[in-house]
C-alpha positions as CSV (number, residue, x, y, z in Angstrom):
1,M,222.4,48.0,199.5
2,I,221.5,51.6,199.0
3,E,220.4,53.3,202.2
4,V,218.1,55.9,200.5
5,A,217.3,55.9,196.8
6,I,215.8,59.1,195.3
7,V,214.2,58.8,191.9
8,G,214.4,62.2,190.3
9,G,217.1,64.9,190.5
10,G,215.0,68.0,190.3
11,P,214.8,70.5,193.1
12,A,212.7,68.2,195.3
13,G,214.9,65.2,195.0
14,A,218.2,67.1,194.9
15,Y,217.4,69.2,197.9
16,C,216.3,66.1,199.8
17,A,219.6,64.5,198.9
18,Y,221.5,67.6,200.0
19,K,219.8,67.7,203.5
20,L,220.4,63.9,204.0
21,A,224.0,64.1,203.0
22,E,224.5,67.2,205.2
23,N,223.4,65.0,208.1
24,G,225.5,61.9,207.3
25,I,223.2,59.8,205.1
26,Y,224.5,59.7,201.6
27,P,221.7,58.9,199.1
28,T,221.8,57.7,195.6
29,I,219.8,59.8,193.0
30,F,218.5,58.1,189.9
31,D,218.1,60.6,187.0
32,H,219.2,60.0,183.4
33,S,218.1,63.4,182.2
34,H,220.6,65.9,183.7
35,P,221.8,68.4,182.6
36,R,218.5,69.4,181.0
37,E,216.2,72.4,180.7
38,K,212.7,72.0,182.1
39,P,209.4,73.4,180.7
40,C,208.8,76.2,183.3
41,G,208.8,79.9,183.7
42,G,211.7,79.8,186.0
43,I,210.5,82.1,188.7
44,I,212.0,82.0,192.2
45,S,209.4,83.9,194.2
46,P,210.0,86.1,197.3
47,L,208.2,83.3,199.2
48,A,210.8,80.7,198.1
49,Q,213.6,83.1,199.0
50,E,212.1,83.6,202.4
51,L,211.9,79.9,203.0
52,F,215.4,79.3,201.6
53,P,217.5,82.4,202.1
54,F,220.5,81.0,200.1
55,L,218.4,81.5,197.0
56,K,218.7,85.3,197.4
57,K,222.4,85.0,196.3
58,L,222.4,82.5,193.5
59,P,225.8,81.9,192.0
60,I,224.2,81.2,188.6
61,K,223.0,83.5,185.8
62,H,219.7,85.1,186.7
63,I,217.6,88.2,186.3
64,K,215.9,90.1,189.2
65,R,212.7,92.1,188.9
66,T,210.9,94.3,191.4
67,R,207.7,94.7,189.4
68,M,205.5,92.8,187.0
69,Y,202.6,93.5,184.7
70,L,199.2,91.8,184.7
71,T,196.6,92.0,182.0
72,S,193.0,91.0,183.0
73,P,190.7,88.9,180.8
74,L,189.1,92.1,179.5
75,G,192.4,93.8,178.8
76,R,192.8,95.8,181.9
77,K,196.6,96.5,182.4
78,V,198.1,96.7,185.8
79,T,201.6,97.4,187.1
80,V,202.4,95.5,190.3
81,N,205.4,96.5,192.4
82,I,206.9,93.9,194.7
83,R,207.0,95.4,198.2
84,R,209.2,92.7,199.9
85,G,212.1,91.3,198.0
86,Q,212.5,90.6,194.4
87,I,211.5,88.1,191.8
88,I,214.4,86.0,190.5
89,C,214.1,84.5,187.0
90,V,216.4,81.6,186.1
91,S,216.9,78.9,183.5
92,R,215.8,75.7,185.1
93,L,218.8,74.0,183.5
94,S,221.1,76.1,185.6
95,F,219.0,76.2,188.7
96,D,218.3,72.5,188.9
97,Q,221.9,71.7,188.2
98,F,223.0,74.1,191.0
99,I,220.8,72.3,193.6
100,L,222.0,68.9,192.3
101,N,225.6,70.0,192.5
102,K,225.1,71.1,196.1
103,A,223.9,67.6,196.9
104,M,226.8,65.8,195.2
105,E,229.3,68.1,196.8
106,K,228.0,66.9,200.2
107,G,228.4,63.3,199.2
108,A,225.2,62.3,197.4
109,E,225.7,60.0,194.3
110,L,224.1,60.5,190.9
111,L,223.4,57.5,188.8
112,K,222.4,58.5,185.2
113,E,220.0,55.6,184.8
114,K,216.3,55.6,184.0
115,V,214.1,53.8,186.5
116,V,211.6,51.7,184.6
117,D,210.1,49.5,187.3
118,L,210.3,48.7,191.0
119,E,208.9,46.3,193.5
120,V,209.3,45.2,197.2
121,K,211.6,42.2,197.6
122,K,212.3,40.8,201.0
123,G,211.6,44.1,202.7
124,A,213.7,46.1,200.4
125,W,213.0,48.0,197.2
126,K,214.2,46.3,194.0
127,I,214.7,49.1,191.5
128,K,215.0,48.2,187.8
129,T,216.7,50.7,185.5
130,D,217.6,50.7,181.9
131,K,221.1,49.5,182.9
132,G,220.4,46.9,185.6
133,Y,219.0,46.3,189.1
134,H,219.6,48.1,192.5
135,Y,218.3,47.5,196.0
136,A,217.4,50.2,198.5
137,K,216.1,50.3,202.1
138,I,214.1,53.6,201.6
139,L,212.7,55.0,198.4
140,V,211.9,58.6,197.7
141,G,209.8,59.4,194.6
142,A,210.7,62.8,193.2
143,D,210.1,61.9,189.6
144,G,207.5,64.4,188.6
145,I,203.8,64.4,187.7
146,N,204.0,61.0,185.9
147,S,205.9,59.5,188.7
148,I,206.6,55.8,188.2
149,V,207.2,55.5,192.0
150,R,203.7,56.8,192.6
151,Q,202.2,54.5,190.0
152,R,203.8,51.4,191.6
153,I,203.0,52.3,195.2
154,T,199.7,54.1,195.2
155,K,197.3,55.5,192.6
156,A,198.4,58.1,190.0
157,L,197.0,61.6,190.1
158,N,193.6,61.9,188.5
159,P,193.5,63.6,185.1
160,E,191.3,66.3,186.6
161,D,194.0,67.1,189.1
162,K,196.4,68.0,186.3
163,G,196.9,71.1,184.2
164,V,198.8,71.6,180.9
165,C,201.2,74.2,179.6
166,Y,202.8,75.0,176.2
167,G,205.6,77.3,175.4
168,Y,208.9,78.3,173.8
169,F,212.3,79.3,175.0
170,V,213.1,82.4,172.9
171,E,215.8,85.0,172.2
172,G,215.2,88.7,172.0
173,L,213.3,89.4,175.2
174,E,216.0,89.3,177.8
175,D,215.4,92.9,178.7
176,E,211.7,92.5,178.9
177,D,209.7,92.8,182.1
178,I,207.6,90.0,183.6
179,H,204.1,89.8,182.1
180,F,201.1,87.7,182.9
181,Y,198.0,87.8,180.6
182,F,194.9,86.1,182.1
183,L,192.9,84.2,179.5
184,A,189.4,85.2,178.7
185,H,187.8,81.9,177.7
186,R,189.5,79.4,180.0
187,N,191.2,79.2,183.4
188,G,194.8,80.1,182.9
189,Y,197.3,82.7,181.7
190,L,200.0,83.5,179.2
191,W,203.4,84.6,180.4
192,V,206.6,86.3,179.4
193,I,209.4,85.6,181.9
194,P,212.9,86.9,180.9
195,R,216.0,84.9,182.0
196,K,219.7,85.5,181.3
197,E,220.1,82.7,178.8
198,N,216.7,83.0,177.2
199,T,213.1,84.0,177.9
200,S,210.2,81.7,178.6
201,V,207.0,82.5,176.7
202,G,204.2,80.2,177.4
203,V,200.5,79.5,178.2
204,G,199.0,77.4,181.0
205,C,195.5,76.0,181.5
206,T,194.3,74.5,184.7
207,E,192.1,71.9,183.0
208,I,193.4,69.4,180.5
209,S,189.9,68.9,179.3
210,N,189.8,72.5,178.0
211,V,193.0,72.7,175.9
212,K,191.5,72.8,172.4
213,G,193.0,75.8,170.7
214,L,195.5,76.6,173.5
215,K,198.5,76.3,171.3
216,R,196.9,78.5,168.7
217,E,196.2,81.1,171.4
218,L,199.9,81.1,172.2
219,E,200.9,81.4,168.6
220,N,198.5,84.3,168.0
221,F,199.8,86.1,171.2
222,I,203.4,85.8,169.9
223,A,202.5,86.9,166.4
224,K,200.7,90.0,167.8
225,Y,203.1,91.2,170.5
226,Y,206.5,89.6,169.7
227,P,206.8,88.7,166.0
228,Y,210.5,89.5,165.9
229,I,211.7,86.9,168.5
230,K,213.8,83.9,167.7
231,K,212.2,80.6,168.9
232,L,214.9,78.3,170.2
233,R,212.8,75.4,171.4
234,R,209.2,74.4,171.8
235,W,207.9,72.5,174.8
236,A,204.8,71.1,176.5
237,A,204.2,69.7,179.9
238,L,201.6,68.4,182.4
239,V,201.6,70.1,185.8
240,P,200.0,69.3,189.1
241,N,196.8,71.2,189.7
242,I,194.7,69.6,192.4
243,K,191.1,70.7,192.3
244,N,189.5,68.1,194.6
245,V,190.4,68.4,198.2
246,K,189.8,64.7,198.6
247,T,193.0,64.1,196.6
248,L,194.9,65.4,199.6
249,S,193.6,62.5,201.7
250,T,195.8,60.1,199.7
251,S,198.9,59.2,201.7
252,V,202.2,60.2,200.2
253,S,204.4,58.3,202.6
254,G,204.8,54.9,204.3
255,K,207.2,53.0,206.4
256,N,209.9,52.9,203.7
257,W,208.8,55.3,201.0
258,I,207.9,59.0,200.4
259,L,206.5,61.0,197.5
260,I,207.6,64.6,197.2
261,G,207.1,67.7,194.9
262,D,205.2,67.1,191.7
263,A,205.1,63.4,192.3
264,A,203.0,64.2,195.4
265,G,200.9,66.7,193.5
266,H,202.2,69.5,195.6
267,A,202.1,72.8,193.7
268,N,200.2,76.0,194.0
269,P,196.8,75.3,192.4
270,I,196.2,78.9,191.4
271,L,199.4,80.0,189.8
272,G,201.2,76.6,189.4
273,E,204.3,77.6,191.4
274,G,206.1,74.5,192.4
275,I,209.7,75.3,193.5
276,P,209.0,76.2,197.1
277,Y,206.8,73.2,197.6
278,A,209.4,70.9,196.0
279,M,212.3,72.2,198.2
280,L,210.2,72.2,201.3
281,D,209.0,68.7,200.6
282,G,212.7,67.7,200.1
283,E,213.7,69.1,203.4
284,L,210.8,67.6,205.3
285,A,211.3,64.2,203.7
286,A,215.0,64.3,204.7
287,Y,213.9,65.1,208.3
288,A,211.5,62.2,208.4
289,I,214.2,59.8,207.1
290,L,216.7,61.1,209.6
291,Q,214.2,60.5,212.4
292,N,213.9,56.9,211.1
293,N,210.3,57.5,210.4
294,P,209.5,58.1,206.7
295,S,205.8,57.7,207.2
296,S,205.8,60.9,209.4
297,F,206.3,62.9,206.2
298,D,202.5,63.0,205.8
299,L,202.1,64.8,209.1
300,L,205.0,67.1,208.5
301,W,203.9,68.5,205.1
302,R,200.3,68.9,206.4
303,K,201.5,70.8,209.4
304,A,203.9,73.0,207.3
305,Y,201.6,74.1,204.5
306,G,198.6,71.7,204.3
307,L,196.1,74.3,205.4
308,N,197.4,76.9,202.9
309,L,197.2,74.3,200.1
310,L,193.7,73.4,201.1
311,M,192.6,77.0,201.1
312,D,194.2,77.7,197.7
313,I,192.4,74.7,196.2
314,K,189.1,76.2,197.5
315,L,190.0,79.7,196.4
316,R,191.0,78.6,192.9
317,K,187.5,78.4,191.6
318,Y,186.7,81.9,192.8
319,I,190.0,83.5,191.7
320,Y,189.5,82.3,188.1
321,N,186.0,83.8,188.0
322,K,186.3,86.5,185.4
323,Q,184.4,89.1,187.4
324,I,186.6,88.5,190.5
325,L,189.7,88.6,188.3
326,E,188.6,92.0,186.9
327,F,188.0,93.3,190.5
328,Y,191.3,92.0,191.7
329,C,193.2,93.7,188.8
330,E,191.3,96.9,189.6
331,Y,192.3,96.6,193.2
332,L,196.0,96.0,192.3
333,K,195.8,99.0,189.9
334,F,194.6,101.1,192.8
335,C,197.2,100.0,195.4
336,G,200.0,99.0,192.9
337,I,201.8,96.9,195.5
338,L,201.9,93.1,196.0
339,Y,202.9,91.8,199.4
340,Y,204.5,88.4,199.7
């Protein structure tokens, strides 16, 4: 029987596996998708680097930037200098594989099988995959926003607590700076984020009920500013974007299970940043399991960043107020420095 089964090998699941294996518990990761690129900008923020210092010296291809450019809904352009640290831009194919390799080097096992169902059987988890059945004592759901683990154990995230993004991986902008363009008629922004292998050009909206015309907005943006780029691949994705603080009252752990990362709905509700939440969840989940108390994860994440997440949820509706955004961009234009 598997001691700990982790469904999903992204940063949340892989880092959880790494921390477990580092401390003598060798988990099994179920993920049929690796190696794979993920719809994402690929930013490793200064915050993520402060929380996990090894990210400052990534042994994979990446780009570093010490400034970025913001454009307000009314077209106000702002240069923002990063005072502490740098922004690292990576391909999620390379980054996610790097974290996964760290886990496997410590002794975690990767099964390239797709989990299609699960149930409790005689006190253990019976995991059905596209290739057979497995049994596990403890189950960690790190399988993203449409988590099958979450769906089988508790209720799925409400549609209103999700956002949507569309984009392309492109060639021809690898020397570009980081750009964010806040949208005028919906809550969200367009972005240009250069990486070594390619550049992510995309658009995100915090409400899936307001996506009509969003793809066209992206296409018009590319045609206007970057008509010469080569589009390599188009993508679309749902992302966690909790808007109702009551959602946080839903438990994401129990006596033999834990939900982490996107599966738990843990991402910045203002900007959509998920990597620091994913890796912190992975570390806290591993700690709870090592203490033989998986249910304590609920207390651990709330203590670590629960208040910050709650405040960001409440701030979100004010931040995306167009007048406040204009004022914020004017403030940044005046000071020109962003502290992390």
